[in-house]
Legacy VTK file of the C-alpha trace (Angstrom):
# vtk DataFile Version 3.0
C-alpha trace
ASCII
DATASET POLYDATA
POINTS 143 float
-15.953 0.454 -13.905
-17.646 -2.092 -15.775
-20.792 -1.182 -14.223
-20.355 2.855 -15.161
-19.119 1.479 -18.591
-22.104 -1.060 -19.155
-24.788 0.403 -17.088
-24.756 4.096 -15.703
-22.934 5.740 -19.193
-25.863 3.945 -21.111
-28.273 5.303 -18.703
-27.316 8.669 -18.328
-26.989 8.806 -22.274
-30.348 7.633 -22.960
-31.986 9.784 -20.345
-30.283 13.371 -20.725
-28.880 15.325 -23.624
-25.120 14.307 -23.971
-22.784 14.092 -26.301
-21.961 10.356 -25.648
-18.778 9.976 -27.934
-15.459 9.383 -26.309
-13.821 12.492 -27.439
-17.006 14.108 -25.194
-16.428 11.677 -22.079
-14.197 11.948 -19.215
-13.902 10.447 -16.158
-12.110 12.061 -13.338
-11.092 11.143 -9.536
-8.866 11.787 -6.682
-7.108 9.676 -4.463
-8.169 6.152 -4.989
-10.554 7.720 -7.250
-7.711 8.866 -9.557
-6.609 5.274 -9.470
-9.776 3.942 -10.561
-10.393 6.575 -13.099
-6.430 5.888 -14.784
-7.652 2.401 -14.409
-10.494 3.311 -16.226
-9.121 5.680 -19.287
-6.449 2.883 -19.896
-8.523 0.068 -19.983
-11.863 1.353 -21.715
-10.191 3.920 -23.980
-13.397 3.624 -26.523
-15.408 4.796 -23.671
-13.145 7.454 -21.835
-11.492 9.535 -24.082
-10.061 11.660 -21.249
-9.239 11.549 -17.561
-8.393 13.783 -14.937
-6.177 12.045 -12.094
-5.876 13.833 -9.136
-3.567 12.857 -6.181
-3.496 9.083 -7.542
-2.654 6.131 -5.057
-0.460 4.668 -7.540
1.606 3.184 -4.415
-1.357 1.377 -3.252
-1.366 -1.117 -6.342
1.940 -2.994 -7.013
1.088 -3.647 -10.649
0.094 -0.065 -11.692
3.610 0.378 -13.283
3.257 -2.590 -15.189
-0.413 -1.384 -16.335
1.280 1.680 -17.648
3.821 -0.163 -19.743
0.931 -2.591 -20.982
-1.760 -0.052 -21.884
-0.203 3.367 -21.692
0.313 3.252 -25.926
-3.230 5.229 -26.468
-2.947 7.405 -29.532
-5.674 9.484 -28.994
-6.689 9.863 -25.344
-5.955 12.769 -23.200
-5.170 12.945 -19.334
-4.249 15.553 -16.970
-2.162 14.653 -13.663
-2.101 16.488 -10.651
-0.588 16.203 -7.341
0.721 18.178 -4.755
3.840 18.507 -3.246
2.883 18.070 0.075
1.364 14.671 -0.674
3.761 11.711 -0.048
6.894 12.370 -2.404
5.990 8.536 -3.225
2.934 9.684 -4.638
4.502 12.244 -6.528
7.274 9.760 -7.759
5.154 7.295 -9.234
2.646 9.444 -10.630
6.068 10.897 -12.709
7.262 7.242 -13.013
3.830 6.175 -14.608
3.966 9.374 -17.236
7.378 8.393 -18.306
6.647 5.172 -18.967
2.857 5.572 -20.547
5.175 8.113 -22.976
7.756 5.198 -23.767
4.842 3.062 -24.350
3.634 5.372 -26.930
1.255 7.792 -25.578
1.504 11.075 -26.894
3.299 13.126 -24.680
1.328 16.432 -25.738
-1.722 14.381 -24.876
-0.539 14.502 -21.147
-0.451 17.289 -18.848
1.297 16.731 -15.401
0.986 19.105 -12.543
2.400 19.332 -9.206
0.852 22.313 -7.228
3.029 23.852 -4.376
1.868 23.435 -1.075
-0.683 21.295 -2.244
-2.118 18.904 0.154
-4.045 15.452 -0.234
-7.514 16.869 0.345
-10.949 18.389 -1.003
-9.711 21.770 -1.262
-6.676 20.763 -3.642
-9.205 18.811 -5.692
-11.760 21.521 -5.796
-9.141 24.392 -6.812
-7.324 22.501 -9.443
-11.164 20.907 -11.087
-11.144 23.970 -13.482
-7.704 23.881 -14.987
-8.078 20.563 -15.748
-11.514 20.394 -17.333
-10.301 23.269 -19.120
-7.590 21.549 -20.740
-8.955 18.032 -21.123
-12.021 19.573 -23.203
-9.675 22.384 -24.871
-10.324 22.039 -28.746
-7.447 24.157 -30.026
-4.069 21.863 -29.798
LINES 1 144
143 0 1 2 3 4 5 6 7 8 9 10 11 12 13 14 15 16 17 18 19 20 21 22 23 24 25 26 27 28 29 30 31 32 33 34 35 36 37 38 39 40 41 42 43 44 45 46 47 48 49 50 51 52 53 54 55 56 57 58 59 60 61 62 63 64 65 66 67 68 69 70 71 72 73 74 75 76 77 78 79 80 81 82 83 84 85 86 87 88 89 90 91 92 93 94 95 96 97 98 99 100 101 102 103 104 105 106 107 108 109 110 111 112 113 114 115 116 117 118 119 120 121 122 123 124 125 126 127 128 129 130 131 132 133 134 135 136 137 138 139 140 141 142
């Protein structure tokens, strides 16, 4: 993530017409990429103001709940969480638990969207189908 923050994003912002502020910068990923995107959004909120967290593998990291408690008090970030109900029960439960810990730490509830997709499985089809609703919600301007 440090490479993305310190090297890749500055390169893109320098060489392409971007709106480089945190309000216009999102990071998204699925499975382990969802876990990494979650970490990036909470660890570097000055860079990533928005995050799409699809099928997050919170169960792979024992300290993910502690991270939510310690870093979850962001006031002006937006995070879209999504998982399918046919993924592991543990994944959906950990996602819900993470969200509740973030809200308890001070993260504004209206800046979080959580979705469990009926019949959703852990695959690219689910992530592709859910990309558009996520990106629209993350970048909508009327809250």
